[in-house]
Steps between C-alpha positions, in 0.01 A plus 500: 500500500500840351673572164594857613809571711549763768717796413815562706444762768845652493833499313739232638791737430396848629171423691293761300144418389499670155492171294348431166485189278791476254448391137806267520289205596267332747581594857736784413464825695671836473562739786478867404688605808830310442445416123556133556305211333450180695308172457275334753458130450378205710780260584304206634387346826716339776472128516461510875355738753730761648534480883433821687 
């Protein structure tokens, strides 16, 4: 598995794409359109398959 992570494509608050990594910590991103800082983190895997 790769050690690098994908960057978020858009801000979850305003939907803009002007995102840059934030110095606050690993996984933190800042949106220059709405001036919010958010964190992206992996929460885990489901213990069972999801029925479609």
